[in-house]
N, C-alpha and C positions, 0 to 999 in steps of 0.2 A: 976466267971462266964464267964469270956474269956476263961478260959484253954476248960470249956464244951464247950462254942458255936465254939470252934478250932475242937473240935472231932466233932461235929455233921455236920460240914460245910465241912468237910475233906471228908465224905464220896461221898457225891451227887458229890462234883467235882471231886474224882477220878474217879466214874462210867460217867462222860460227858467226860472226856479224855481216858478213854478206850474205850468210844463209837467211836469216833472222829477218833482215829489210828483205830478202825476196820473201820469205814466208807471209813476212806482213802484208806485203803489195798485194800477194794472192788474196788473201783474205779482203780486205780493203776494193780491191777491184771486183768479188764477187759479191760484197755487200751495196755496192755503189751501183753493181748490174740489176741486185733485186730493188732498190729504191727507183732507178729508171724505169723500170717495167712497172710498178705499183704507182710512179707518178702518171705515166701514161695512162693504164687503168684507169685511173681513177677520173684522169681528164676526159677520155672518151666516155665515161658513163652519165657526163655532165650533160643534158639535153641540148644546152645553148653549144657545144661545141660542135661547129659548122662541118669538119670534113676530117677524113682520115689524117691528112697532110700535120693538123694541129695537134693531133695523140701522136704521134712521131714527133712533132717537136720540141712536145713537154716531156718525151721518154730523152731525148737528145740531149735537153737542157738540166737536166735533172743531174747528169753526171757528166758536165765538163770534161772532168780528168781524163775520163776513158776514150775521148775522142772518136764517139758514137758517130753513126751517119744515119740520115735519115732512112734510107733506102736499106739500111741493115733490120731496123724494127718493123716487126710485122706486127697489123692489127687483125684482129678475127673478133665481127659478131657473130654468136648464134642464136637463134631464135629458141626459146625454152617452152614456147604455147604448145611444140606439138610432141608427141612420146618422146621422140627421136630427133636430138637436135639437129637442125638446118641450119648451115651457114646464111646471111643474110648480108644485103648492102649495109655500108656502113649508116648511107645516110636515110635508110627507112628501119634504123632500132626502134625502138619500143620499149616500153616499161617491161620489166621481166626478163630481157632480153642479157646476155651475158657478153661482154666486152673482153678478151683475151689480148695482153699484148707480149710479144717475145720479144728477149733483148742478146742476141748474140754479141760474146767477144772472148778475143782469143787474150790471154796471159800468156808475156814471153817472160821470164826473169830475166835480170840485170846478167848474171854471170852465169849462164847456165854449163858452163864446164866446171864451176867450180863448187856447186854446189849439185843435191840429189831432184831438185825441181826442173819440170822438164813446162814445156810450150802447155796450155792447157785452156781446152776450151771450154767458155761459159754457155750456157742457152737457157737463159731465167723468165718462167713466164709469170705471170700475175692477170688474175682474174674478177673481175667485179661484175655485180647484180647492178643493173639498172633499177633503182629506184621508184 
């Protein structure tokens, strides 16, 4: 009787463990996306940053476990000098402009058939005002 119970009880426990593992991975992935966007925006706000590729590289380097690509990270600079913000070139940014970095990521669970977690697309933005 005890052997049968051990086999029957192991299956739900295993599924619960896999589901918990996937849920934790999803939360960590979302936080890493947020950190990557923040790191990229802070790099773009520094006037010594030469180009947009350096901002994208900083965002990718901030979250190495996500395997992001620089081409997927978008960088937008908006001019705040006018009443309606206009998008300006990265090289012509000035004090008071806002650098916005967007980092997309697709989370895929380890065992989607065993858990209720599904593939989820994240798109995290971070904006920093150039001092």
